C-alpha positions as CSV (number, residue, x, y, z in Angstrom):
1,M,-87.7,-140.0,-70.2
2,T,-89.6,-142.2,-67.6
3,R,-90.6,-140.5,-64.6
4,R,-88.5,-141.3,-61.3
5,A,-89.5,-140.8,-57.9
6,L,-86.5,-138.7,-57.2
7,L,-83.9,-136.9,-59.2
8,A,-80.6,-136.8,-57.4
9,I,-78.1,-134.2,-58.3
10,A,-74.8,-134.6,-56.3
11,S,-73.1,-131.5,-55.6
12,I,-69.6,-133.2,-55.2
13,T,-69.3,-132.7,-59.1
14,A,-69.0,-128.9,-58.3
15,T,-65.7,-129.3,-56.3
16,H,-63.4,-128.9,-59.3
17,A,-63.3,-126.7,-62.2
18,L,-62.7,-127.8,-65.9
19,A,-58.7,-127.7,-66.2
20,L,-56.5,-128.0,-69.2
21,S,-54.3,-130.1,-67.0
22,A,-57.1,-133.0,-67.0
23,Q,-55.8,-133.7,-70.6
24,T,-52.8,-135.2,-69.3
25,P,-53.6,-138.5,-68.0
26,S,-52.6,-139.4,-64.4
27,V,-51.7,-142.8,-62.9
28,L,-54.8,-143.2,-61.0
29,R,-57.2,-145.9,-62.3
30,F,-60.1,-148.2,-61.3
31,E,-58.8,-151.4,-59.9
32,V,-61.3,-153.5,-62.3
33,A,-63.5,-151.9,-64.7
34,S,-66.3,-153.7,-66.9
35,V,-67.6,-151.8,-69.9
36,R,-70.0,-152.6,-72.6
37,R,-72.3,-150.9,-74.9
38,V,-76.1,-151.9,-74.6
39,E,-79.3,-151.2,-76.6
40,I,-81.9,-149.7,-74.6
41,P,-85.1,-149.5,-76.6
42,S,-87.8,-146.6,-75.9
43,T,-91.0,-147.6,-74.4
44,A,-94.4,-146.1,-74.3
45,F,-93.3,-143.2,-71.6
46,G,-90.0,-142.5,-73.6
47,V,-86.3,-143.3,-73.1
48,P,-86.0,-145.3,-70.0
49,V,-83.5,-143.9,-67.5
50,F,-81.7,-145.8,-64.5
51,D,-80.1,-144.7,-61.3
52,T,-76.3,-145.1,-60.8
53,T,-75.4,-147.1,-57.5
54,G,-72.5,-147.1,-55.6
55,G,-69.6,-144.4,-55.6
56,V,-67.6,-142.3,-53.5
57,G,-69.6,-140.6,-50.6
58,T,-72.4,-143.4,-50.6
59,A,-73.2,-146.4,-48.4
60,E,-71.0,-148.5,-51.1
61,P,-67.9,-146.2,-51.5
62,L,-65.8,-149.4,-53.2
63,R,-68.2,-150.0,-56.2
64,I,-69.9,-147.8,-58.9
65,S,-72.4,-149.1,-61.3
66,Y,-73.9,-147.1,-64.0
67,R,-76.7,-148.8,-65.8
68,A,-77.4,-147.7,-69.6
69,T,-75.6,-144.1,-69.0
70,W,-74.4,-141.9,-71.5
71,L,-71.1,-140.8,-71.9
72,G,-71.8,-137.1,-71.7
73,G,-72.5,-137.2,-68.1
74,L,-69.3,-139.2,-67.4
75,I,-67.3,-136.7,-69.3
76,A,-68.8,-134.0,-67.4
77,T,-68.1,-135.6,-64.0
78,A,-64.4,-136.5,-65.2
79,F,-63.4,-133.1,-66.4
80,G,-65.8,-130.9,-64.6
81,V,-67.7,-129.2,-67.5
82,P,-71.5,-129.3,-67.8
83,S,-73.0,-131.8,-70.3
84,D,-74.5,-129.1,-72.2
85,R,-71.0,-127.7,-73.0
86,I,-69.9,-130.7,-74.4
87,V,-69.7,-130.8,-78.2
88,Y,-69.8,-134.2,-80.3
89,P,-68.9,-134.9,-83.8
90,A,-72.2,-135.5,-85.8
91,G,-73.9,-138.7,-84.7
92,M,-71.7,-139.1,-81.6
93,G,-72.7,-139.3,-78.0
94,S,-76.1,-140.9,-78.0
95,D,-74.7,-144.6,-77.2
96,R,-75.3,-146.2,-73.9
97,Y,-73.1,-148.4,-71.8
98,D,-72.9,-150.6,-68.5
99,I,-69.9,-149.9,-66.4
100,I,-68.9,-151.4,-63.3
101,A,-65.8,-150.3,-61.5
102,N,-64.1,-151.3,-58.3
103,I,-62.8,-148.2,-56.4
104,P,-59.6,-148.1,-54.3
105,E,-60.3,-147.8,-50.6
106,G,-60.1,-144.5,-49.3
107,A,-60.5,-142.8,-52.8
108,T,-61.6,-139.1,-52.8
109,Q,-64.0,-137.5,-55.3
110,E,-61.7,-135.8,-57.0
111,Q,-59.5,-139.0,-57.3
112,F,-62.3,-140.8,-58.6
113,N,-63.0,-138.0,-61.3
114,T,-59.4,-138.4,-62.4
115,M,-60.0,-142.4,-62.7
116,L,-63.2,-142.0,-64.5
117,G,-61.2,-139.6,-67.1
118,N,-58.6,-142.6,-67.5
119,L,-61.2,-144.9,-68.3
120,L,-62.8,-142.7,-71.0
121,R,-59.2,-142.3,-72.4
122,D,-58.0,-145.9,-72.0
123,R,-61.5,-147.8,-73.1
124,F,-63.1,-145.0,-75.4
125,H,-59.8,-143.2,-76.5
126,L,-61.4,-140.4,-75.9
127,K,-59.8,-136.9,-77.3
128,F,-60.8,-133.5,-76.9
129,H,-59.9,-129.9,-76.8
130,I,-61.1,-126.6,-75.2
131,E,-62.9,-123.6,-76.6
132,S,-64.3,-120.5,-74.8
133,K,-67.2,-119.0,-76.5
134,N,-69.1,-115.8,-75.3
135,T,-72.5,-117.3,-74.2
136,P,-75.9,-116.1,-73.2
137,V,-76.4,-116.8,-69.6
138,Y,-78.5,-115.5,-66.5
139,A,-76.6,-114.2,-63.6
140,L,-77.5,-115.4,-60.4
141,R,-77.4,-112.6,-57.9
142,V,-78.9,-111.6,-54.5
143,A,-82.2,-109.8,-54.8
144,K,-82.7,-106.6,-53.1
145,S,-85.1,-108.2,-50.5
146,G,-81.8,-110.3,-49.3
147,T,-81.1,-113.9,-49.2
148,K,-83.6,-116.2,-47.7
149,L,-81.1,-119.1,-47.9
150,K,-80.6,-121.1,-44.8
151,P,-76.5,-121.5,-43.6
152,T,-75.8,-125.1,-43.1
153,A,-75.4,-125.8,-39.5
154,R,-72.3,-128.1,-38.0
155,R,-73.8,-131.5,-37.7
156,A,-72.1,-134.1,-35.2
157,D,-71.5,-137.5,-37.2
158,D,-74.5,-139.0,-38.3
159,A,-74.4,-143.0,-38.7
160,T,-77.7,-142.8,-40.9
161,P,-76.9,-143.3,-44.9
162,P,-77.2,-140.1,-46.9
163,R,-80.7,-140.4,-48.5
164,A,-84.0,-139.3,-48.8
165,T,-86.5,-140.8,-46.8
166,G,-89.7,-139.7,-48.2
167,S,-91.5,-136.4,-48.4
168,D,-92.9,-133.7,-46.4
169,A,-96.6,-132.5,-45.7
170,E,-95.6,-129.7,-48.6
171,G,-94.3,-132.3,-50.7
172,F,-90.3,-131.8,-50.4
173,P,-88.1,-134.9,-50.1
174,V,-86.9,-135.3,-46.6
175,L,-83.0,-135.8,-46.1
176,T,-81.1,-137.6,-43.7
177,P,-78.8,-135.4,-41.4
178,S,-75.8,-137.0,-43.4
179,F,-76.8,-136.2,-46.9
180,K,-74.8,-133.3,-49.0
181,G,-76.4,-132.7,-52.3
182,I,-79.7,-131.8,-54.0
183,I,-82.8,-133.9,-54.6
184,G,-85.8,-133.3,-56.4
185,R,-89.2,-134.8,-56.3
186,P,-91.5,-134.3,-59.6
187,V,-95.1,-134.4,-59.4
188,T,-97.5,-133.3,-62.1
189,G,-96.3,-130.1,-63.7
190,E,-94.4,-129.3,-60.5
191,M,-90.9,-130.1,-58.9
192,F,-90.0,-130.0,-55.3
193,W,-86.5,-129.6,-54.6
194,A,-84.5,-130.0,-51.2
195,G,-80.7,-129.2,-50.9
196,Q,-78.6,-129.5,-47.9
197,D,-75.0,-128.4,-47.2
198,V,-74.6,-127.0,-50.8
199,S,-72.8,-123.9,-52.3
200,L,-74.4,-121.3,-54.4
201,A,-72.5,-123.0,-57.6
202,D,-74.5,-126.1,-56.7
203,I,-77.7,-124.2,-56.6
204,A,-77.0,-122.2,-59.7
205,R,-76.2,-125.5,-61.9
206,N,-79.6,-126.9,-60.4
207,I,-81.6,-123.5,-61.3
208,Q,-80.2,-123.9,-65.1
209,Q,-82.2,-127.4,-65.9
210,R,-85.4,-125.2,-65.7
211,A,-83.6,-121.9,-66.9
212,A,-83.0,-123.1,-70.2
213,R,-79.5,-121.3,-70.1
214,P,-76.4,-121.2,-68.3
215,V,-76.4,-119.8,-64.9
216,V,-73.6,-118.2,-63.5
217,D,-73.1,-117.5,-59.5
218,E,-72.8,-113.7,-59.1
219,T,-74.1,-113.7,-55.6
220,G,-70.6,-113.6,-53.9
221,L,-71.8,-115.8,-51.1
222,T,-69.2,-118.3,-50.3
223,G,-70.9,-120.4,-47.9
224,R,-72.9,-123.9,-47.5
225,Y,-76.6,-123.7,-47.4
226,D,-79.9,-125.5,-46.8
227,F,-82.8,-124.4,-49.0
228,K,-86.4,-125.8,-50.5
229,L,-87.6,-124.4,-54.1
230,H,-90.6,-125.3,-55.8
231,H,-91.4,-124.3,-59.3
232,E,-93.5,-125.4,-62.2
233,W,-91.8,-128.4,-64.1
234,G,-92.8,-129.8,-67.7
235,R,-95.6,-128.8,-69.7
236,P,-99.3,-129.9,-69.2
237,S,-100.5,-132.9,-71.3
238,A,-104.1,-133.0,-72.4
239,A,-105.2,-135.6,-70.2
240,E,-104.5,-133.2,-67.3
241,A,-107.6,-131.0,-66.4
242,T,-105.6,-127.8,-65.6
243,P,-102.1,-126.6,-65.8
244,S,-99.9,-126.3,-62.6
245,S,-100.3,-123.2,-60.7
246,A,-96.5,-123.5,-59.3
247,P,-94.5,-120.4,-60.0
248,S,-91.6,-120.1,-62.6
249,V,-88.4,-121.2,-61.8
250,F,-87.6,-117.1,-62.1
251,S,-90.3,-116.4,-59.6
252,A,-89.6,-118.9,-57.3
253,V,-85.9,-118.3,-57.2
254,E,-86.8,-114.8,-56.2
255,E,-89.6,-115.4,-53.8
256,Q,-88.1,-118.5,-52.2
257,L,-84.5,-118.0,-52.1
258,G,-84.0,-114.0,-52.0
259,L,-82.3,-114.4,-55.4
260,K,-82.8,-113.1,-59.0
261,L,-81.9,-114.4,-62.4
262,E,-80.6,-111.5,-64.9
263,S,-79.8,-111.9,-68.3
264,S,-76.4,-111.4,-69.0
265,S,-73.3,-113.0,-71.0
266,A,-70.1,-114.7,-69.9
267,L,-66.9,-116.4,-71.7
268,L,-67.4,-120.1,-70.9
269,D,-65.2,-123.0,-71.4
270,Y,-66.8,-125.5,-73.9
271,L,-65.1,-129.5,-74.3
272,I,-65.0,-130.2,-77.8
273,V,-64.7,-134.0,-78.6
274,D,-62.2,-134.7,-81.3
275,S,-62.6,-138.4,-81.5
276,L,-64.3,-141.2,-79.2
277,D,-64.7,-145.0,-80.0
278,R,-68.2,-146.0,-80.0
279,E,-67.3,-149.7,-79.1
280,P,-65.0,-149.9,-75.9
281,T,-61.6,-152.1,-75.8
282,E,-62.4,-155.3,-74.3
283,N,-62.7,-155.8,-70.7
């Protein structure tokens, strides 16, 4: 994967849980949608990854553009299931697609998710079912020292676009007051996260990227929070003189957020893809 200056994780994907009712198509659809499969060769740095532009809650809410995206992320957004809990038949799920869609004015994130699900059904003939499995997880709980999360203060309407404006002296992304979500800034062997106006469920999903196991929120905290988190990232290469001195994600979560990760198990829903066309229907 190519290095990107900023990794953005939208907290809005956490606003709805996986629901079996999502299997029944709604009438909500994009006004216009262009879909085509693309071939993206690897480079000397790995597999190129491209940003998504536009969409609900951005400066361009009436149009969204995905460049060489994988369907797994779209399925995750549409049906509210993490990408690592989507199971494909052998040989399926690695293709990439350019998708441009016009979004009706005033659409909410939930309505957008429904439209995305209908696009997957209409153009890729996606069919799936849900299975629950007992899964090893980490339970996210409040540490004995108490949480160090900062409750999000109410903000007056802000005209600045929701984005990161650079990095502070410590290396953390600087977010505009209107930004809601989590952004990470990777440097050699380290990651600097900044989150704003997010739930504990959002934080749990973010942490599991590094914990390499699903993280289930058991804190009991129901508010919205701002936070910063710094921990090690990746593995040092032979070209690096010394490995990173940043703490592990487990230590960082406890020391910097006042939370802790404890081994546990939970019954989790998995989305099992039964069929999915590799070539989408014509535009």
